[in-house]
N, CA, C and O atoms as a Tinker XYZ file with bonds, in Angstrom:
   404  protein
     1  N    -31.995000    8.367000   -2.941000    73     2
     2  CA   -32.039000    8.785000   -4.316000    64     1     3
     3  C    -32.789000    7.742000   -5.128000    63     2     4     5
     4  O    -32.961000    6.601000   -4.700000    81     3
     5  N    -33.216000    8.145000   -6.267000    73     3     6
     6  CA   -33.904000    7.241000   -7.181000    64     5     7
     7  C    -32.871000    6.428000   -7.962000    63     6     8     9
     8  O    -31.728000    6.857000   -8.113000    81     7
     9  N    -33.269000    5.264000   -8.454000    73     7    10
    10  CA   -32.361000    4.413000   -9.215000    64     9    11
    11  C    -31.821000    5.184000  -10.420000    63    10    12    13
    12  O    -30.649000    5.043000  -10.768000    81    11
    13  N    -32.652000    5.984000  -11.050000    73    11    14
    14  CA   -32.221000    6.775000  -12.203000    64    13    15
    15  C    -31.066000    7.701000  -11.812000    63    14    16    17
    16  O    -30.098000    7.828000  -12.562000    81    15
    17  N    -31.156000    8.343000  -10.655000    73    15    18
    18  CA   -30.088000    9.234000  -10.183000    64    17    19
    19  C    -28.824000    8.440000   -9.862000    63    18    20    21
    20  O    -27.711000    8.885000  -10.141000    81    19
    21  N    -29.008000    7.273000   -9.278000    73    19    22
    22  CA   -27.881000    6.409000   -8.948000    64    21    23
    23  C    -27.155000    5.975000  -10.220000    63    22    24    25
    24  O    -25.925000    5.950000  -10.263000    81    23
    25  N    -27.914000    5.639000  -11.240000    73    23    26
    26  CA   -27.322000    5.214000  -12.517000    64    25    27
    27  C    -26.440000    6.309000  -13.104000    63    26    28    29
    28  O    -25.403000    6.019000  -13.701000    81    27
    29  N    -26.840000    7.550000  -12.939000    73    27    30
    30  CA   -26.062000    8.665000  -13.476000    64    29    31
    31  C    -24.701000    8.805000  -12.798000    63    30    32    33
    32  O    -23.784000    9.391000  -13.373000    81    31
    33  N    -24.559000    8.274000  -11.583000    73    31    34
    34  CA   -23.292000    8.357000  -10.864000    64    33    35
    35  C    -22.263000    7.348000  -11.355000    63    34    36    37
    36  O    -21.068000    7.516000  -11.113000    81    35
    37  N    -22.710000    6.305000  -12.040000    73    35    38
    38  CA   -21.810000    5.268000  -12.517000    64    37    39
    39  C    -21.093000    5.717000  -13.785000    63    38    40    41
    40  O    -21.711000    6.239000  -14.713000    81    39
    41  N    -19.793000    5.508000  -13.808000    73    39    42
    42  CA   -19.026000    5.860000  -14.996000    64    41    43
    43  C    -19.312000    4.887000  -16.142000    63    42    44    45
    44  O    -19.196000    5.245000  -17.314000    81    43
    45  N    -19.688000    3.652000  -15.792000    73    43    46
    46  CA   -20.025000    2.651000  -16.808000    64    45    47
    47  C    -21.486000    2.854000  -17.214000    63    46    48    49
    48  O    -22.395000    2.308000  -16.588000    81    47
    49  N    -21.696000    3.632000  -18.251000    73    47    50
    50  CA   -23.053000    3.938000  -18.683000    64    49    51
    51  C    -23.742000    2.744000  -19.341000    63    50    52    53
    52  O    -24.929000    2.802000  -19.662000    81    51
    53  N    -22.986000    1.662000  -19.538000    73    51    54
    54  CA   -23.582000    0.457000  -20.107000    64    53    55
    55  C    -24.367000   -0.323000  -19.058000    63    54    56    57
    56  O    -25.105000   -1.250000  -19.393000    81    55
    57  N    -24.211000    0.047000  -17.801000    73    55    58
    58  CA   -24.945000   -0.611000  -16.723000    64    57    59
    59  C    -26.436000   -0.377000  -16.940000    63    58    60    61
    60  O    -26.894000    0.765000  -16.974000    81    59
    61  N    -27.178000   -1.448000  -17.085000    73    59    62
    62  CA   -28.602000   -1.347000  -17.377000    64    61    63
    63  C    -29.391000   -0.958000  -16.125000    63    62    64    65
    64  O    -29.072000   -1.391000  -15.017000    81    63
    65  N    -30.402000   -0.153000  -16.312000    73    63    66
    66  CA   -31.258000    0.311000  -15.218000    64    65    67
    67  C    -31.803000   -0.869000  -14.412000    63    66    68    69
    68  O    -31.782000   -0.836000  -13.182000    81    67
    69  N    -32.289000   -1.910000  -15.089000    73    67    70
    70  CA   -32.870000   -3.066000  -14.389000    64    69    71
    71  C    -31.837000   -3.800000  -13.538000    63    70    72    73
    72  O    -32.158000   -4.293000  -12.457000    81    71
    73  N    -30.606000   -3.873000  -14.022000    73    71    74
    74  CA   -29.537000   -4.515000  -13.257000    64    73    75
    75  C    -29.277000   -3.742000  -11.974000    63    74    76    77
    76  O    -29.163000   -4.330000  -10.898000    81    75
    77  N    -29.185000   -2.437000  -12.091000    73    75    78
    78  CA   -28.962000   -1.587000  -10.924000    64    77    79
    79  C    -30.140000   -1.669000   -9.965000    63    78    80    81
    80  O    -29.949000   -1.715000   -8.750000    81    79
    81  N    -31.340000   -1.688000  -10.494000    73    79    82
    82  CA   -32.541000   -1.804000   -9.666000    64    81    83
    83  C    -32.543000   -3.120000   -8.885000    63    82    84    85
    84  O    -32.926000   -3.151000   -7.715000    81    83
    85  N    -32.117000   -4.198000   -9.528000    73    83    86
    86  CA   -32.025000   -5.502000   -8.856000    64    85    87
    87  C    -30.996000   -5.450000   -7.730000    63    86    88    89
    88  O    -31.223000   -5.999000   -6.652000    81    87
    89  N    -29.869000   -4.791000   -7.980000    73    87    90
    90  CA   -28.832000   -4.661000   -6.945000    64    89    91
    91  C    -29.365000   -3.867000   -5.754000    63    90    92    93
    92  O    -29.102000   -4.215000   -4.603000    81    91
    93  N    -30.100000   -2.817000   -6.029000    73    91    94
    94  CA   -30.655000   -1.977000   -4.964000    64    93    95
    95  C    -31.660000   -2.783000   -4.134000    63    94    96    97
    96  O    -31.654000   -2.701000   -2.905000    81    95
    97  N    -32.510000   -3.549000   -4.787000    73    95    98
    98  CA   -33.492000   -4.364000   -4.048000    64    97    99
    99  C    -32.790000   -5.422000   -3.192000    63    98   100   101
   100  O    -33.238000   -5.723000   -2.085000    81    99
   101  N    -31.703000   -5.978000   -3.697000    73    99   102
   102  CA   -30.958000   -6.971000   -2.915000    64   101   103
   103  C    -30.363000   -6.324000   -1.667000    63   102   104   105
   104  O    -30.361000   -6.923000   -0.592000    81   103
   105  N    -29.857000   -5.096000   -1.814000    73   103   106
   106  CA   -29.313000   -4.392000   -0.647000    64   105   107
   107  C    -30.424000   -4.060000    0.347000    63   106   108   109
   108  O    -30.203000   -4.055000    1.557000    81   107
   109  N    -31.609000   -3.785000   -0.169000    73   107   110
   110  CA   -32.742000   -3.512000    0.711000    64   109   111
   111  C    -33.147000   -4.773000    1.476000    63   110   112   113
   112  O    -33.439000   -4.706000    2.670000    81   111
   113  N    -33.166000   -5.907000    0.801000    73   111   114
   114  CA   -33.502000   -7.177000    1.459000    64   113   115
   115  C    -32.528000   -7.497000    2.587000    63   114   116   117
   116  O    -32.905000   -8.114000    3.583000    81   115
   117  N    -31.287000   -7.081000    2.431000    73   115   118
   118  CA   -30.269000   -7.320000    3.457000    64   117   119
   119  C    -30.314000   -6.278000    4.565000    63   118   120   121
   120  O    -29.595000   -6.393000    5.557000    81   119
   121  N    -31.167000   -5.250000    4.399000    73   119   122
   122  CA   -31.341000   -4.257000    5.448000    64   121   123
   123  C    -30.398000   -3.071000    5.386000    63   122   124   125
   124  O    -30.354000   -2.267000    6.317000    81   123
   125  N    -29.640000   -2.950000    4.299000    73   123   126
   126  CA   -28.695000   -1.846000    4.186000    64   125   127
   127  C    -29.361000   -0.543000    3.757000    63   126   128   129
   128  O    -28.926000    0.545000    4.136000    81   127
   129  N    -30.412000   -0.667000    2.969000    73   127   130
   130  CA   -31.149000    0.508000    2.524000    64   129   131
   131  C    -32.641000    0.271000    2.703000    63   130   132   133
   132  O    -33.085000   -0.860000    2.904000    81   131
   133  N    -33.402000    1.346000    2.627000    73   131   134
   134  CA   -34.857000    1.281000    2.709000    64   133   135
   135  C    -35.402000    2.216000    1.627000    63   134   136   137
   136  O    -34.636000    2.883000    0.932000    81   135
   137  N    -36.719000    2.261000    1.492000    73   135   138
   138  CA   -37.284000    3.123000    0.451000    64   137   139
   139  C    -38.565000    3.791000    0.920000    63   138   140   141
   140  O    -39.206000    3.379000    1.886000    81   139
   141  N    -38.902000    4.841000    0.187000    73   139   142
   142  CA   -40.202000    5.470000    0.336000    64   141   143
   143  C    -40.796000    5.571000   -1.057000    63   142   144   145
   144  O    -40.081000    5.793000   -2.034000    81   143
   145  N    -42.114000    5.406000   -1.141000    73   143   146
   146  CA   -42.787000    5.357000   -2.437000    64   145   147
   147  C    -43.134000    6.761000   -2.920000    63   146   148   149
   148  O    -43.628000    7.597000   -2.164000    81   147
   149  N    -42.861000    6.992000   -4.196000    73   147   150
   150  CA   -43.223000    8.233000   -4.869000    64   149   151
   151  C    -43.970000    7.850000   -6.141000    63   150   152   153
   152  O    -43.342000    7.541000   -7.154000    81   151
   153  N    -45.269000    7.864000   -6.106000    73   151   154
   154  CA   -46.059000    7.446000   -7.273000    64   153   155
   155  C    -45.796000    5.990000   -7.578000    63   154   156   157
   156  O    -46.056000    5.115000   -6.751000    81   155
   157  N    -45.277000    5.730000   -8.776000    73   155   158
   158  CA   -44.999000    4.341000   -9.150000    64   157   159
   159  C    -43.504000    4.009000   -9.075000    63   158   160   161
   160  O    -43.053000    3.033000   -9.673000    81   159
   161  N    -42.746000    4.816000   -8.343000    73   159   162
   162  CA   -41.318000    4.566000   -8.196000    64   161   163
   163  C    -40.917000    4.707000   -6.727000    63   162   164   165
   164  O    -41.728000    5.105000   -5.891000    81   163
   165  N    -39.682000    4.383000   -6.426000    73   163   166
   166  CA   -39.191000    4.430000   -5.051000    64   165   167
   167  C    -37.949000    5.302000   -4.956000    63   166   168   169
   168  O    -37.121000    5.348000   -5.866000    81   167
   169  N    -37.848000    5.982000   -3.841000    73   167   170
   170  CA   -36.622000    6.709000   -3.527000    64   169   171
   171  C    -35.953000    5.938000   -2.385000    63   170   172   173
   172  O    -36.576000    5.668000   -1.358000    81   171
   173  N    -34.703000    5.596000   -2.573000    73   171   174
   174  CA   -33.966000    4.778000   -1.614000    64   173   175
   175  C    -33.075000    5.643000   -0.735000    63   174   176   177
   176  O    -32.612000    6.709000   -1.142000    81   175
   177  N    -32.846000    5.156000    0.482000    73   175   178
   178  CA   -31.976000    5.863000    1.420000    64   177   179
   179  C    -31.286000    4.847000    2.323000    63   178   180   181
   180  O    -31.746000    3.716000    2.476000    81   179
   181  N    -30.177000    5.271000    2.915000    73   179   182
   182  CA   -29.402000    4.376000    3.792000    64   181   183
   183  C    -30.218000    4.012000    5.023000    63   182   184   185
   184  O    -30.876000    4.863000    5.622000    81   183
   185  N    -30.167000    2.745000    5.387000    73   183   186
   186  CA   -30.863000    2.273000    6.582000    64   185   187
   187  C    -29.886000    1.976000    7.713000    63   186   188   189
   188  O    -30.304000    1.744000    8.848000    81   187
   189  N    -28.600000    1.982000    7.415000    73   187   190
   190  CA   -27.558000    1.781000    8.430000    64   189   191
   191  C    -26.496000    2.850000    8.250000    63   190   192   193
   192  O    -26.309000    3.381000    7.156000    81   191
   193  N    -25.810000    3.156000    9.331000    73   191   194
   194  CA   -24.724000    4.130000    9.243000    64   193   195
   195  C    -23.491000    3.467000    8.640000    63   194   196   197
   196  O    -23.379000    2.242000    8.613000    81   195
   197  N    -22.582000    4.284000    8.165000    73   195   198
   198  CA   -21.322000    3.774000    7.617000    64   197   199
   199  C    -20.568000    2.991000    8.688000    63   198   200   201
   200  O    -19.963000    1.957000    8.403000    81   199
   201  N    -20.609000    3.492000    9.921000    73   199   202
   202  CA   -19.919000    2.823000   11.031000    64   201   203
   203  C    -20.519000    1.442000   11.294000    63   202   204   205
   204  O    -19.784000    0.467000   11.455000    81   203
   205  N    -21.847000    1.354000   11.337000    73   203   206
   206  CA   -22.506000    0.061000   11.561000    64   205   207
   207  C    -22.216000   -0.913000   10.424000    63   206   208   209
   208  O    -21.994000   -2.101000   10.654000    81   207
   209  N    -22.220000   -0.399000    9.197000    73   207   210
   210  CA   -21.916000   -1.241000    8.042000    64   209   211
   211  C    -20.495000   -1.783000    8.135000    63   210   212   213
   212  O    -20.258000   -2.961000    7.869000    81   211
   213  N    -19.547000   -0.919000    8.513000    73   211   214
   214  CA   -18.148000   -1.336000    8.634000    64   213   215
   215  C    -17.991000   -2.423000    9.684000    63   214   216   217
   216  O    -17.294000   -3.414000    9.464000    81   215
   217  N    -18.644000   -2.233000   10.831000    73   215   218
   218  CA   -18.556000   -3.236000   11.894000    64   217   219
   219  C    -19.135000   -4.574000   11.444000    63   218   220   221
   220  O    -18.551000   -5.630000   11.683000    81   219
   221  N    -20.283000   -4.512000   10.794000    73   219   222
   222  CA   -20.928000   -5.731000   10.332000    64   221   223
   223  C    -20.085000   -6.421000    9.269000    63   222   224   225
   224  O    -19.957000   -7.645000    9.269000    81   223
   225  N    -19.516000   -5.642000    8.372000    73   223   226
   226  CA   -18.688000   -6.213000    7.305000    64   225   227
   227  C    -17.454000   -6.896000    7.871000    63   226   228   229
   228  O    -17.102000   -8.003000    7.465000    81   227
   229  N    -16.795000   -6.221000    8.818000    73   227   230
   230  CA   -15.616000   -6.815000    9.441000    64   229   231
   231  C    -15.988000   -8.116000   10.144000    63   230   232   233
   232  O    -15.287000   -9.120000   10.022000    81   231
   233  N    -17.078000   -8.089000   10.866000    73   231   234
   234  CA   -17.538000   -9.296000   11.553000    64   233   235
   235  C    -17.797000  -10.437000   10.586000    63   234   236   237
   236  O    -17.477000  -11.588000   10.881000    81   235
   237  N    -18.377000  -10.124000    9.433000    73   235   238
   238  CA   -18.649000  -11.159000    8.432000    64   237   239
   239  C    -17.360000  -11.742000    7.858000    63   238   240   241
   240  O    -17.272000  -12.948000    7.633000    81   239
   241  N    -16.370000  -10.899000    7.624000    73   239   242
   242  CA   -15.080000  -11.386000    7.109000    64   241   243
   243  C    -14.413000  -12.292000    8.134000    63   242   244   245
   244  O    -13.905000  -13.360000    7.791000    81   243
   245  N    -14.414000  -11.864000    9.390000    73   243   246
   246  CA   -13.790000  -12.670000   10.451000    64   245   247
   247  C    -14.508000  -14.013000   10.576000    63   246   248   249
   248  O    -13.868000  -15.054000   10.725000    81   247
   249  N    -15.819000  -13.982000   10.516000    73   247   250
   250  CA   -16.602000  -15.212000   10.640000    64   249   251
   251  C    -16.356000  -16.149000    9.458000    63   250   252   253
   252  O    -16.143000  -17.348000    9.638000    81   251
   253  N    -16.387000  -15.587000    8.244000    73   251   254
   254  CA   -16.300000  -16.406000    7.040000    64   253   255
   255  C    -14.897000  -16.938000    6.756000    63   254   256   257
   256  O    -14.737000  -18.095000    6.369000    81   255
   257  N    -13.880000  -16.092000    6.947000    73   255   258
   258  CA   -12.537000  -16.463000    6.526000    64   257   259
   259  C    -11.590000  -16.828000    7.662000    63   258   260   261
   260  O    -10.528000  -17.401000    7.419000    81   259
   261  N    -11.960000  -16.503000    8.902000    73   259   262
   262  CA   -11.055000  -16.741000   10.023000    64   261   263
   263  C    -11.711000  -17.536000   11.145000    63   262   264   265
   264  O    -11.289000  -17.463000   12.300000    81   263
   265  N    -12.748000  -18.297000   10.797000    73   263   266
   266  CA   -13.417000  -19.174000   11.760000    64   265   267
   267  C    -13.856000  -18.412000   13.016000    63   266   268   269
   268  O    -13.790000  -18.925000   14.133000    81   267
   269  N    -14.303000  -17.181000   12.795000    73   267   270
   270  CA   -14.812000  -16.313000   13.866000    64   269   271
   271  C    -13.761000  -16.011000   14.939000    63   270   272   273
   272  O    -14.095000  -15.798000   16.105000    81   271
   273  N    -12.491000  -15.995000   14.532000    73   271   274
   274  CA   -11.397000  -15.774000   15.476000    64   273   275
   275  C    -10.639000  -14.500000   15.112000    63   274   276   277
   276  O     -9.949000  -14.444000   14.094000    81   275
   277  N    -10.776000  -13.479000   15.958000    73   275   278
   278  CA   -10.023000  -12.246000   15.735000    64   277   279
   279  C     -8.527000  -12.481000   15.952000    63   278   280   281
   280  O     -7.695000  -11.798000   15.354000    81   279
   281  N     -8.189000  -13.441000   16.801000    73   279   282
   282  CA    -6.786000  -13.801000   17.003000    64   281   283
   283  C     -6.180000  -14.302000   15.697000    63   282   284   285
   284  O     -5.034000  -13.987000   15.377000    81   283
   285  N     -6.947000  -15.077000   14.949000    73   283   286
   286  CA    -6.461000  -15.565000   13.650000    64   285   287
   287  C     -6.258000  -14.418000   12.668000    63   286   288   289
   288  O     -5.339000  -14.454000   11.849000    81   287
   289  N     -7.106000  -13.406000   12.746000    73   287   290
   290  CA    -6.952000  -12.233000   11.884000    64   289   291
   291  C     -5.628000  -11.546000   12.189000    63   290   292   293
   292  O     -4.856000  -11.243000   11.279000    81   291
   293  N     -5.367000  -11.304000   13.460000    73   291   294
   294  CA    -4.137000  -10.636000   13.864000    64   293   295
   295  C     -2.928000  -11.483000   13.466000    63   294   296   297
   296  O     -1.930000  -10.957000   12.973000    81   295
   297  N     -3.022000  -12.790000   13.681000    73   295   298
   298  CA    -1.915000  -13.676000   13.291000    64   297   299
   299  C     -1.647000  -13.591000   11.790000    63   298   300   301
   300  O     -0.493000  -13.546000   11.365000    81   299
   301  N     -2.700000  -13.569000   10.999000    73   299   302
   302  CA    -2.532000  -13.473000    9.546000    64   301   303
   303  C     -1.888000  -12.145000    9.163000    63   302   304   305
   304  O     -1.036000  -12.102000    8.276000    81   303
   305  N     -2.285000  -11.070000    9.821000    73   303   306
   306  CA    -1.692000   -9.767000    9.530000    64   305   307
   307  C     -0.211000   -9.734000    9.878000    63   306   308   309
   308  O      0.583000   -9.135000    9.153000    81   307
   309  N      0.168000  -10.374000   10.983000    73   307   310
   310  CA     1.570000  -10.430000   11.384000    64   309   311
   311  C      2.358000  -11.289000   10.389000    63   310   312   313
   312  O      3.448000  -10.909000    9.960000    81   311
   313  N      1.802000  -12.446000   10.028000    73   311   314
   314  CA     2.493000  -13.344000    9.095000    64   313   315
   315  C      2.700000  -12.682000    7.735000    63   314   316   317
   316  O      3.733000  -12.895000    7.099000    81   315
   317  N      1.752000  -11.895000    7.288000    73   315   318
   318  CA     1.861000  -11.219000    5.994000    64   317   319
   319  C      2.644000   -9.909000    6.101000    63   318   320   321
   320  O      2.800000   -9.179000    5.122000    81   319
   321  N      3.132000   -9.630000    7.310000    73   319   322
   322  CA     3.921000   -8.436000    7.602000    64   321   323
   323  C      3.140000   -7.138000    7.348000    63   322   324   325
   324  O      3.716000   -6.110000    6.993000    81   323
   325  N      1.825000   -7.211000    7.539000    73   323   326
   326  CA     0.982000   -6.016000    7.455000    64   325   327
   327  C      0.828000   -5.356000    8.821000    63   326   328   329
   328  O      0.321000   -4.240000    8.933000    81   327
   329  N      1.271000   -6.059000    9.848000    73   327   330
   330  CA     1.197000   -5.561000   11.219000    64   329   331
   331  C      2.507000   -5.929000   11.906000    63   330   332   333
   332  O      2.862000   -7.104000   11.997000    81   331
   333  N      3.216000   -4.921000   12.384000    73   331   334
   334  CA     4.523000   -5.164000   12.998000    64   333   335
   335  C      4.372000   -5.498000   14.477000    63   334   336   337
   336  O      3.313000   -5.300000   15.072000    81   335
   337  N      5.439000   -6.001000   15.048000    73   335   338
   338  CA     5.465000   -6.286000   16.485000    64   337   339
   339  C      5.265000   -4.987000   17.264000    63   338   340   341
   340  O      4.590000   -4.968000   18.293000    81   339
   341  N      5.855000   -3.912000   16.765000    73   339   342
   342  CA     5.683000   -2.609000   17.418000    64   341   343
   343  C      4.218000   -2.170000   17.379000    63   342   344   345
   344  O      3.708000   -1.625000   18.358000    81   343
   345  N      3.549000   -2.402000   16.270000    73   343   346
   346  CA     2.114000   -2.092000   16.177000    64   345   347
   347  C      1.324000   -2.908000   17.196000    63   346   348   349
   348  O      0.409000   -2.394000   17.840000    81   347
   349  N      1.684000   -4.179000   17.337000    73   347   350
   350  CA     1.012000   -5.040000   18.320000    64   349   351
   351  C      1.216000   -4.519000   19.738000    63   350   352   353
   352  O      0.281000   -4.503000   20.538000    81   351
   353  N      2.425000   -4.099000   20.045000    73   351   354
   354  CA     2.700000   -3.550000   21.380000    64   353   355
   355  C      1.835000   -2.317000   21.641000    63   354   356   357
   356  O      1.278000   -2.157000   22.726000    81   355
   357  N      1.731000   -1.453000   20.641000    73   355   358
   358  CA     0.896000   -0.256000   20.783000    64   357   359
   359  C     -0.571000   -0.628000   21.009000    63   358   360   361
   360  O     -1.247000   -0.032000   21.846000    81   359
   361  N     -1.052000   -1.616000   20.258000    73   359   362
   362  CA    -2.438000   -2.066000   20.437000    64   361   363
   363  C     -2.675000   -2.627000   21.832000    63   362   364   365
   364  O     -3.684000   -2.325000   22.470000    81   363
   365  N     -1.747000   -3.437000   22.293000    73   363   366
   366  CA    -1.870000   -4.016000   23.639000    64   365   367
   367  C     -1.887000   -2.910000   24.682000    63   366   368   369
   368  O     -2.677000   -2.951000   25.625000    81   367
   369  N     -1.025000   -1.932000   24.514000    73   367   370
   370  CA    -0.972000   -0.800000   25.437000    64   369   371
   371  C     -2.294000   -0.032000   25.425000    63   370   372   373
   372  O     -2.807000    0.333000   26.483000    81   371
   373  N     -2.845000    0.214000   24.243000    73   371   374
   374  CA    -4.127000    0.919000   24.130000    64   373   375
   375  C     -5.250000    0.132000   24.807000    63   374   376   377
   376  O     -6.102000    0.707000   25.485000    81   375
   377  N     -5.243000   -1.170000   24.619000    73   375   378
   378  CA    -6.271000   -2.020000   25.227000    64   377   379
   379  C     -6.146000   -1.987000   26.741000    63   378   380   381
   380  O     -7.141000   -1.841000   27.452000    81   379
   381  N     -4.921000   -2.124000   27.231000    73   379   382
   382  CA    -4.704000   -2.103000   28.683000    64   381   383
   383  C     -5.111000   -0.758000   29.272000    63   382   384   385
   384  O     -5.717000   -0.708000   30.342000    81   383
   385  N     -4.781000    0.334000   28.579000    73   383   386
   386  CA    -5.137000    1.661000   29.062000    64   385   387
   387  C     -6.662000    1.878000   29.065000    63   386   388   389
   388  O     -7.194000    2.523000   29.969000    81   387
   389  N     -7.344000    1.351000   28.078000    73   387   390
   390  CA    -8.799000    1.532000   28.019000    64   389   391
   391  C     -9.491000    0.716000   29.106000    63   390   392   393
   392  O    -10.548000    1.111000   29.599000    81   391
   393  N     -8.908000   -0.410000   29.479000    73   391   394
   394  CA    -9.487000   -1.234000   30.562000    64   393   395
   395  C     -9.279000   -0.605000   31.926000    63   394   396   397
   396  O    -10.054000   -0.849000   32.850000    81   395
   397  N     -8.233000    0.204000   32.056000    73   395   398
   398  CA    -7.931000    0.839000   33.342000    64   397   399
   399  C     -8.742000    2.097000   33.572000    63   398   400   401
   400  O     -8.678000    2.672000   34.659000    81   399
   401  N     -9.493000    2.537000   32.596000    73   399   402
   402  CA   -10.281000    3.775000   32.736000    64   401   403
   403  C    -11.614000    3.503000   33.376000    63   402   404
   404  O    -12.405000    4.427000   33.571000    81   403
């Protein structure tokens, strides 16, 4: 979509076109979106799937906040009581079952 169309989707109509355009270009530099030229403007589109973005985002969080340790992530979830021992048992069972296939 064009930046103008994207701006219309925002409930905050005070968001300036140039600010949104800068955000879009930053996302393009990071490889999340790409563009095609239409005259003197650009139409932007997704360059990665939602699934790929989710995987990359999770990896970045683990790297940045958990010293690249998924074990530390799980430990933090258990300590904060966001993941129960029963949930852990189910995960272990799922992992073991997937390895046996």
